[in-house]
N, C-alpha and C positions, 0 to 999 in steps of 0.2 A: 294130621298134617300140621307142621309147625309154621308159625308166622314169621316171615322174614322182616327184620327191622330195616329202617331206611338206611342206616349206616352200613349194614351188610349188603344191601342192594347196591348202594353207591360203590362200596369196595369191590365187589366182584365184577361190576360193570366196568369200572376203571381198568381193572386188570384184564378183562376180556378185550377192551379196546386196544390195549397195548399188544396183546397176543394177536389180535386181528390185523393190526398195523404191520407187525412183523410178517405174518402170513401173506398179506397182500404184497408187501415188498418182495418177498420170496417168489411169489407167483409171477410178478412182473419181470424179475431177474431171470427166471427160468424161460419164460416165453419170449422176451425181447431184451436180451442182454445188450448193454451199451458198451461201446468202445473198448479198447484194451484187449485183454485176454478173455474172449467170450466163453471159453470152456470153464475158466476159473469163476467167472461171474455166474454161469449156470450152476456150478457146484455150490457156490455161496448161496445162491437163490434156493437151491434144493434144501440146504441146511436150514435156511431161514423158514422155509415152508414147514419143516419138521418142528423147529423151535416155536413157531407161531401156533401151529396146530396143537402142540403139547400145552402151550399156555392157555389157549382158548378152552381146551377140554378140562384143564386143571381149574380154571376160574369157574366154569359152568358146573362142575361136578364136585370134586373134593373140597375146594375152597368154600363153595356155597353151602356144602353140608356141614362145614365147621371142622374139618379135619385139620388139626393144628400143623401137621407136617407140610401141608400145602401153603400155609401162611409163611412158614420158614423158607420154603423153597422159592417163593415169589420174591424174596429179597435179592434173588439173582437179577431181576429186572432193573431196579434202580442202580445197582452196582455196575451192571453191564453198560447201561446208557451213560452213567457218569464217567466210566473209563473211556467210552467212545467220545464223549464231549471233551474231557480233559486232554485226551490224546489226539483230538481233532481227526478221528478216524472216519472212514466212510460208513454208511452211504451219505451222499450229499455233501455240499460245501457250506450250506447255511447253518446247519446244526440246530435249527429251530425245532425240528421233530424230536431231537434228542432231549431237549429241555422239556418239551411237552410230555414225552414218555417218562421222564424222571418224575415230573410233577404228578402225572396220572398214577404211576406205580406207587409212589410214596403215599399219595392220597388213599389209594386202595388198601394199602397196608395199615396206615395210621388210623383211619376211621374205624377199623375193625379190631383194634387192639383190645378194647373193652369187651368185645364179644368172644374173642379167642382166649383172653386172660381176665376173666371177671374178678373183681376185688373180693366178692363174697359168693363163691361158687354155689352155695346152698340156698341163697336168697333168690326169690322169684323177681327178676328184673323186667319181665315182659319180653325178653329176647330168648332165643333158643340157646341152649348150652351145647357146644360142640360135643360130638360123640366120644372122642378119645380122651375124656377126662377120667 
């Protein structure tokens, strides 16, 4: 069994929190859609449940294993939340959650750069080398 470094643990947990937040929002939107077009809100909620569940599973399994494709795929999160923030898109009107999710997703990605892309792949650095090298 390989040892997980602190940066890897911080990284996958940050991304897991973002996925869980999206999943939670989706569940609330499905169960208790607010104002406006309730059917559309439920549909958006269901899509968010899928996106959040996908993110939680990706953070917990392939990202944590060091599968580089998951690192690349997670760049969707900061881009998604930045577009929401810049475009002042829903959910919510305060947009604080969008800033928090941008910071968490960027933290999760940036603290793991050295793990996914080691400077000296052959040198023993004390951290696991992802499998797809």
